[in-house]
N, C-alpha and C positions, 0 to 999 in steps of 0.2 A: 117554364123553366126559370125565369126571372122571380115570379111570384113564389116558387118553391125555395128558390136560394134566400130570399128574403125572410121567409117564415123559419128556415132552419138557422140563418145566422143572426137575426134580430135579437133572440133571447139570449145569445151569448154576450152580446156587448155590453148590456147593463151589468151582468155578473161580473165581467171582466174590469168595468169601471169601477165597481164597487170594491173589488179587491184592490185596486190600486190606490182608491180612496182611503180605505184602511190602513194600508201599508204607509202611506204618507202622513196620516194622522198618528199612528203608532211611533214613527220615527221623529216626528216632531214632538210628540209627547215624551219621549225618552230624553231628549235633549232639555225640554223645559223643566222637566221633574228633576233631572241631574242639576241644573242651574239654581232653579228656586226652591226646590224641595216640594212635597206634596202640599203642604198648607199655603205655601206661597205661590203656587201654580195657578194660573186662571185659564179658563178652557179658552177665552178669547185669544190668548198668547198662543196656545198651541194650534187654533185655526189659522192664526197669521202666519206663524212658520211653515204650516203646511200649505199655505195659500189657498185655503179654503174658508168656508164659513163655519159658524158656531152650528148652524143647521145640519152641516154634513157630519159633526161630531154626534149630535143626539140621534141622527138616523141611522148610525152604525154601532154606537155605544150608549150604555145607560147614564154614564156620566164620568166625572174624573176618577173614580175609583176602579171603574170598569176598564178605562185607558191605561191605567197604571198597571193592573194585573196583566192585561194583554201585553203590555210593553215587556214585563218581566218574562212572561212565556216565549214572547217572540226573540227577545235578545238573551234569554237565559240558555241553560245547558239541554239543548235538543237531545245530546247524546245520551244524558242520564234518563230522560223520560223514555227514550227508545228501548233503553235496557229494562225500564220499570214496567212500561205498558206493552211492549210487542212480547210475543212469544220467545223467550230466551232459551237459546241452546245451551247444553252442558248442565253440570250440577249445579245446585244451589251455591256451593262454595265458590264455584268459578265465577257465577254471576255476581256474587258479592264482591270477590276481587276485582271484576270488571267495573263494578260502580266506584270502588275505592279508586282504583288507578285513574279512572276518568276525573275524580276531583282535582287530581293533579294536572292532568292534561288541560282543562278547561281554563286554569289560572294562566295558561299562556295566549289565550285569546280573550278579546273584549266580549263581556257578556253582560247579564242582568244583575250582577252582585250588589252593585251600588244601589240600584233600583229596589232590590228585594229588601235591603236594610232600610231603605226609606220607607218602604212600605209597613214595615215591621213598627217603625217609629210612628208612623201615622195611624196604625191599628190601634194604639193606645188612646188616641183621641177621637177616632172617627169609626162608629160602630159599623158603617157600610164596608169600610176597608177590612176591618177585623173579619167579618163574616165571610167576606170573598177570599180573605187569606187563609181562614180556617179551612174552607171548602178545598182551596189550593193545596194545602198540606194534607188534608184528610185522604183525598184521592192516592197521594204518594205514600201515605202511611199504610192505607188498605192493601195496596200492591206490594209493599215490602212484607207486610203481615202474611199475605197470601203466599208469597214466595217462601217465607221461612214455615209456615204450615205444611205447604208441598213438601219441602225438603225433611221434615219430620216425618210425614207419611212414607217417603220415599227412603227413610234411613240415612240420608244425608246431613240432617241436622241434629244434634242431641235433643232428645224429647224432653231432657230436664230443663232446657232453656225456656224462660218465659218470654213468649213471643212479643208482648206489649212493651215489656223492658228491652227487648232486643231492638224493637222498631224505634223506641224513643233514643236509644243509643245511636243507632245509624243516622237519624234525623239530626240529632245533637252534633255528631261527627260532621256531617256535611255543612250544617250551619256554622259550626265552629272552625272548621277549615276555611271556609269562605270569609269569615271575619279575620281570621289571621293574615290571609291574603291581602285583604283590603288594607289592613293596617302595618303589613309587612313585618309581622310577627314571625320570628322563628321560620324563615323561609327555609324550603327543602327541596331538593332536586329529585328527579325521578329515580336516580340511581339510589337513593337511600328510602324514598316513599313506598316504591313498589315491592321491595322485598319485606318491608314491614307489614304493608297490607296482606301479603300472602301469609305471613305468620299469625297475624290478627285473624284472618278467615278461618284459620284452623281451630279456632277456639269455638266455632260454632259446630264443627264436626263431633259426631257421637264419639264416647270415650270408648265403647265396645262396638265398632261397626261390624256388620252382618258379616264381612269377609273374614273376619278374625276367627268366627266359630269353626271355619274350615281350614284354618291355619294349624298346620300339625308342628311348626318349629317351637 
């Protein structure tokens, strides 16, 4: 019985320890990146803050760029990714409204916004950061594009809308909203933002939806 218990439990301990180590490193990395910026951050300082060695960093991450993107994902808007990557219920318009509303809600919580803009600045000078950030946004762009295409097939999105243009608009809106929040430019409450988002989402709807063909009024 003891032997069996050891066999079952032993593999779990390293995985749990690795998870804790990664969490400590990400938390420490976020602090150091926020204080010193990407260029000024040294992996030795991240390891020191986490109470670990630099060997622990390279055992869990490819390097500083990998840590930065991990910190953004960990501290960033999980709700947005949940809406984008999970099987969302409701119409395409409803999902777009949910995404827009979540932009406002996340501003009331600490997140990875500052880190994201630090990464954008670093991407201009560091090819590794640029590549990783491109992949980061490419995944989200592809998911939004698929959402819109599915909506066009279902008759929920105007087929005349250029999907690539709409995706760029959505990503630009998200980044621009985040920038305004960080700089405290033109703050707006949910009572003003949410009705605006609902009206904006209607612009994606088809001009002549299928149900109008049966409307005798």
